[in-house]
C-alpha positions in Angstrom: -81.1 -3.7 -55.4 -81.0 -2.7 -51.8 -83.4 0.2 -50.8 -82.3 3.4 -49.3 -84.3 5.8 -47.2 -85.4 9.1 -48.6 -83.3 11.0 -46.1 -80.0 9.1 -46.9 -77.7 11.2 -49.1 -76.6 9.7 -52.3 -73.2 8.1 -51.8 -70.4 9.3 -54.1 -69.7 6.6 -56.8 -66.8 4.3 -56.2 -65.9 4.6 -59.9 -66.7 6.9 -62.8 -66.6 6.5 -66.5 -63.1 8.0 -66.6 -62.0 5.4 -64.1 -63.5 2.6 -66.3 -61.6 3.9 -69.3 -58.4 4.0 -67.2 -59.1 0.3 -66.4 -59.3 -0.5 -70.1 -63.0 -0.5 -70.7 -64.1 0.9 -74.0 -66.4 3.9 -73.9 -70.0 3.1 -74.7 -73.3 2.0 -73.3 -71.8 -1.0 -71.6 -70.1 1.4 -69.1 -73.4 2.3 -67.6 -74.1 -1.4 -67.0 -70.8 -1.8 -65.2 -71.3 1.3 -63.1 -74.8 0.0 -62.1 -73.4 -3.4 -61.2 -70.7 -1.8 -59.1 -73.3 0.4 -57.4 -75.6 -2.6 -56.7 -72.7 -4.6 -55.2 -71.9 -1.6 -53.0 -75.5 -1.2 -51.8 -75.6 -5.0 -51.1 -72.5 -4.7 -49.0 -70.5 -7.0 -51.3 -67.9 -4.2 -51.9 -67.0 -1.1 -49.9 -63.8 0.3 -51.4 -62.6 1.7 -54.6 -60.0 -1.1 -54.8 -62.8 -3.7 -54.5 -64.7 -1.9 -57.2 -61.7 -1.9 -59.5 -61.1 -5.7 -58.8 -64.8 -6.3 -59.6 -64.5 -4.5 -62.9 -61.3 -6.4 -63.8 -63.2 -9.7 -63.1 -66.1 -8.6 -65.3 -63.6 -7.6 -68.0 -61.9 -11.0 -67.8 -65.3 -12.7 -68.1 -66.2 -10.6 -71.1 -69.0 -8.8 -69.4 -67.8 -5.2 -70.0 -70.2 -4.6 -72.9 
């Protein structure tokens, strides 16, 4: 995971648990893993927008990685 400086404010998440449910992800512990993966991808510069985050979740869902 990319490092942030102490002075940098925490960025607002691209997606929340409610967003994941709306995307068809079942509530549960797997949601945290998805949110962490999205956050990591954002910090690494792989995604920058909510739309990219949603597409990433859909790919993960299609690959069976949502749990």
